[in-house]
C-alpha positions as CSV (number, residue, x, y, z in Angstrom):
1,M,49.7,-58.9,-40.4
2,S,52.8,-58.5,-42.6
3,N,50.5,-58.0,-45.6
4,V,49.1,-54.3,-43.7
5,R,50.8,-51.7,-43.3
6,P,49.0,-48.4,-43.0
7,D,51.2,-45.1,-44.0
8,S,51.5,-42.8,-41.0
9,S,50.9,-39.6,-43.7
10,T,47.3,-41.2,-44.5
11,R,44.7,-41.5,-42.3
12,S,43.2,-45.0,-42.0
13,E,39.1,-45.2,-41.6
14,P,39.5,-49.0,-39.7
15,L,42.0,-47.2,-37.3
16,D,39.9,-43.9,-36.7
17,A,36.6,-46.5,-36.5
18,L,38.6,-48.7,-33.5
19,R,39.1,-44.9,-32.1
20,G,35.6,-44.5,-32.1
21,L,35.1,-47.6,-30.6
22,A,36.9,-46.9,-27.7
23,I,36.2,-43.7,-26.8
24,S,32.5,-45.0,-27.1
25,L,32.8,-47.3,-24.5
26,V,34.7,-45.0,-22.3
27,I,31.1,-42.3,-22.6
28,A,29.2,-45.5,-22.3
29,R,31.5,-46.2,-19.1
30,H,30.8,-42.7,-17.4
31,Y,27.4,-41.6,-19.2
32,F,25.6,-44.6,-18.4
33,G,27.2,-46.9,-16.0
34,F,28.5,-49.8,-18.9
35,K,30.5,-52.3,-16.5
36,Y,32.8,-53.1,-19.3
37,G,33.4,-49.3,-20.9
38,M,36.8,-48.9,-19.1
39,L,38.4,-51.5,-22.0
40,G,38.3,-48.6,-23.9
41,V,41.3,-46.9,-22.8
42,D,42.9,-50.2,-23.0
43,L,41.9,-50.4,-26.7
44,F,43.4,-46.8,-26.9
45,F,46.8,-48.0,-25.1
46,V,46.9,-50.6,-28.1
47,L,46.4,-48.3,-30.6
48,S,48.8,-45.8,-29.3
49,G,51.4,-48.2,-29.2
50,F,50.6,-49.6,-33.0
51,L,50.0,-46.3,-35.0
52,I,53.3,-44.5,-32.6
53,G,55.2,-47.2,-32.9
54,G,54.3,-47.3,-37.1
55,I,55.1,-43.8,-36.7
56,L,58.6,-44.2,-35.5
57,L,59.7,-47.2,-37.3
58,D,58.5,-45.4,-41.0
59,S,60.9,-42.3,-39.8
60,R,63.7,-43.7,-37.9
61,Q,66.0,-42.8,-41.2
62,Q,64.8,-39.1,-41.9
63,P,66.7,-36.0,-40.7
64,G,64.9,-34.2,-37.9
65,Y,63.7,-37.7,-36.3
66,F,62.9,-36.2,-32.8
67,A,62.2,-32.8,-34.1
68,S,59.7,-33.8,-36.3
69,F,58.2,-36.3,-33.6
70,Y,57.9,-34.5,-30.6
71,G,56.7,-31.2,-32.4
72,R,53.9,-33.1,-34.1
73,R,52.9,-34.7,-31.0
74,A,53.3,-31.3,-29.0
75,F,51.1,-29.3,-31.5
76,R,48.6,-32.1,-31.0
77,I,48.5,-32.8,-27.8
78,L,48.8,-29.5,-25.7
79,P,46.3,-26.6,-26.4
80,L,43.6,-28.7,-25.7
81,Y,45.0,-30.3,-22.4
82,W,46.4,-26.7,-21.4
83,L,43.0,-25.9,-22.1
84,L,41.6,-28.2,-19.9
85,L,43.6,-27.2,-17.2
86,A,42.5,-23.6,-17.2
87,L,39.0,-24.5,-17.1
88,V,39.5,-26.6,-14.2
89,P,42.1,-25.8,-12.7
90,P,43.5,-29.2,-10.8
91,D,45.3,-29.3,-7.1
92,H,49.2,-29.4,-7.5
93,R,48.5,-28.1,-11.1
94,G,52.5,-27.6,-11.4
95,Y,52.6,-31.3,-11.5
96,Y,50.1,-30.9,-14.5
97,L,52.1,-29.2,-16.6
98,F,54.6,-32.1,-16.5
99,F,52.8,-34.4,-17.2
100,A,54.1,-35.9,-13.5
101,Q,50.0,-35.7,-11.7
102,I,51.3,-39.6,-10.6
103,V,53.1,-37.6,-7.9
104,P,51.0,-35.8,-5.1
105,W,48.2,-38.7,-6.7
106,L,50.9,-41.1,-4.5
107,Q,51.4,-38.9,-1.8
108,F,47.5,-37.6,-1.0
109,G,45.8,-40.0,-3.0
110,F,43.9,-40.2,-6.4
111,P,40.9,-37.9,-7.2
112,V,38.6,-40.1,-9.2
113,S,35.9,-37.5,-8.6
114,D,38.2,-34.5,-10.2
115,L,37.1,-33.9,-13.9
116,T,41.1,-33.8,-14.4
117,F,41.6,-37.0,-13.5
118,V,41.1,-38.3,-17.1
119,T,44.3,-37.0,-17.1
120,W,46.0,-40.1,-16.2
121,T,46.1,-41.6,-19.7
122,L,47.8,-39.0,-20.4
123,A,50.7,-38.7,-18.4
124,I,51.3,-42.5,-19.1
125,E,51.1,-41.4,-22.9
126,E,53.6,-38.7,-22.9
127,Q,55.9,-41.0,-20.7
128,F,55.7,-43.8,-23.5
129,Y,56.3,-40.4,-25.8
130,L,59.9,-40.3,-24.2
131,V,60.9,-44.2,-24.1
132,L,59.6,-44.9,-27.2
133,P,61.3,-43.0,-30.1
134,I,64.9,-43.5,-28.1
135,L,64.4,-47.5,-28.4
136,I,63.6,-47.3,-31.9
137,F,66.4,-44.6,-33.2
138,F,69.0,-46.3,-31.1
139,L,68.4,-50.1,-31.2
140,P,69.1,-52.3,-34.0
141,R,65.8,-54.6,-35.1
142,Q,67.0,-57.7,-32.9
143,W,67.4,-55.7,-29.7
144,L,64.4,-53.6,-30.2
145,I,62.3,-56.7,-30.2
146,R,63.9,-58.2,-27.4
147,V,63.3,-55.1,-25.5
148,L,60.0,-54.6,-26.4
149,W,59.2,-58.5,-25.6
150,G,61.0,-58.0,-22.3
151,A,58.5,-55.5,-21.4
152,V,55.1,-56.9,-22.5
153,L,56.7,-59.5,-20.2
154,L,57.3,-58.0,-17.3
155,A,54.5,-55.8,-16.9
156,P,52.3,-58.2,-15.2
157,V,55.2,-58.2,-12.8
158,W,54.8,-54.6,-12.5
159,R,51.8,-54.5,-11.6
160,W,52.1,-57.0,-8.6
161,L,54.6,-54.9,-7.2
162,F,52.5,-51.8,-7.2
163,H,49.6,-53.4,-5.8
164,A,51.7,-54.9,-3.0
165,Y,53.7,-52.3,-2.2
166,L,51.6,-49.0,-3.5
167,P,48.6,-47.1,-2.3
168,D,45.2,-47.4,-3.7
169,Q,44.9,-48.6,-7.1
170,S,48.3,-47.5,-8.2
171,W,49.4,-50.4,-10.5
172,Q,46.1,-49.1,-12.7
173,F,48.0,-45.5,-12.7
174,L,51.9,-46.3,-13.8
175,L,53.6,-46.9,-16.8
176,P,55.0,-49.9,-16.4
177,G,52.1,-51.9,-15.6
178,R,50.4,-50.8,-19.1
179,L,53.4,-51.9,-20.9
180,D,51.7,-54.7,-22.2
181,E,49.5,-53.3,-24.1
182,L,51.0,-50.3,-25.1
183,F,54.6,-52.1,-26.5
184,G,51.5,-54.7,-27.7
185,G,50.7,-52.6,-30.0
186,V,54.1,-51.6,-30.7
187,L,54.9,-55.5,-31.3
188,L,51.8,-55.3,-33.9
189,A,53.4,-52.3,-35.8
190,C,57.0,-54.4,-36.2
191,S,54.9,-57.3,-37.6
192,A,53.0,-55.2,-39.5
193,R,56.5,-54.3,-40.8
194,G,58.1,-57.6,-41.3
195,Y,59.7,-58.0,-37.7
196,C,58.4,-61.1,-37.2
197,G,60.7,-63.4,-37.6
198,S,58.4,-66.5,-35.9
199,V,54.8,-66.7,-36.2
200,I,54.7,-69.5,-33.7
201,A,57.2,-67.9,-31.2
202,W,56.0,-64.5,-31.1
203,A,51.7,-66.3,-30.6
204,V,53.6,-68.0,-27.2
205,L,55.3,-64.8,-25.7
206,A,52.1,-63.0,-26.3
207,C,50.0,-66.0,-24.1
208,V,52.4,-65.9,-21.1
209,P,51.4,-62.6,-19.8
210,P,48.1,-63.8,-19.3
211,L,48.6,-67.0,-18.2
212,C,50.8,-65.5,-15.5
213,D,47.5,-63.0,-14.6
214,V,45.6,-66.0,-14.6
215,G,47.5,-68.4,-12.3
216,Y,48.2,-65.4,-10.0
217,A,44.5,-64.4,-9.5
218,A,43.9,-68.3,-9.0
219,T,46.7,-68.9,-6.1
220,V,47.6,-65.5,-4.8
221,K,44.2,-63.2,-4.8
222,P,42.0,-61.7,-6.7
223,F,43.1,-59.7,-9.4
224,A,42.3,-57.6,-12.7
225,F,43.4,-59.9,-15.7
226,L,44.5,-56.5,-17.8
227,S,46.9,-59.2,-19.9
228,V,44.1,-60.5,-20.7
229,T,42.3,-57.4,-21.8
230,A,46.0,-56.4,-24.0
231,F,46.0,-59.4,-25.5
232,A,42.5,-59.0,-26.7
233,C,42.9,-56.0,-27.7
234,C,45.7,-56.7,-29.3
235,I,43.3,-59.5,-31.6
236,I,40.9,-56.2,-31.8
237,V,43.3,-54.2,-33.5
238,W,44.8,-56.8,-35.8
239,L,41.3,-57.7,-36.7
240,G,40.2,-53.8,-37.3
241,V,43.4,-52.8,-40.0
242,N,42.5,-56.5,-41.7
243,I,39.0,-56.2,-41.6
244,E,37.0,-57.0,-45.5
245,R,34.2,-54.5,-45.0
246,P,35.3,-51.6,-43.8
247,E,31.4,-50.7,-43.7
248,L,30.8,-52.2,-41.1
249,L,33.2,-49.6,-38.8
250,R,31.7,-46.7,-40.5
251,P,29.2,-45.6,-37.8
252,F,32.2,-45.2,-35.5
253,I,34.7,-43.5,-38.1
254,W,33.2,-39.5,-36.8
255,P,33.4,-39.7,-32.7
256,G,37.1,-41.6,-33.6
257,R,38.5,-38.5,-35.7
258,R,37.3,-36.6,-32.4
259,C,38.2,-39.0,-29.6
260,Y,41.4,-36.9,-28.1
261,S,38.6,-33.4,-27.6
262,L,35.6,-36.0,-26.7
263,Y,37.6,-37.5,-23.7
264,L,39.3,-34.6,-22.1
265,F,35.9,-33.1,-22.1
266,H,33.3,-35.5,-21.6
267,M,33.2,-35.4,-17.9
268,V,33.0,-31.6,-18.5
269,V,30.3,-31.6,-20.5
270,L,28.6,-34.5,-18.0
């Protein structure tokens, strides 16, 4: 993927189309009961890692690195997010304001029928935004790659621990259990910028978490194959940015450019 390096200052139609595919899957799940619709969320996480990681890697030497990044994220995310909280005020709203809704959820249960429950993905994203800029700014390239791969390889372990010791479906809604998707996307961005020293080594490492999930499910208990999903979504993103016939993705560009508002409010409309 070293030949593909999307310019973070311009829009990419293939990536917009992948966003459109992701939001279409989520809406199909909620509106029509499409069984595999939640794969859209997994695709969103990988895309987020790829795009945000690319933006941060390209701007790490620029002045105002942190201020520019957090200013842009706040301007894009907070207005619509606050509008949703104003229209359908949730219980424990104070936690939502700081993207810490997981705290009351772990204590009182997950409000899956609540119109604001979709914000669980935003909470994970915001926590990801707090961690990744620091890693990219302070770590040299070699150590950055090691930390990213370490997080990807440990993600299945976190999910198993959350599944064993925390209530309900906690493993789905906590940042450590989604790092193979988010940091997998960042590793794709690193590869696009020539950070991949050995394609074979990276390919072998990428196969480890899916094999761990399969082995755990086969020998211990049935469990979700999120690492398999993360691996598949990374392939989809790689294919999307390398596609030679982008017109095949064009029907998804319109929803892709409006995916954030569609995601936040599609349950309110329903």
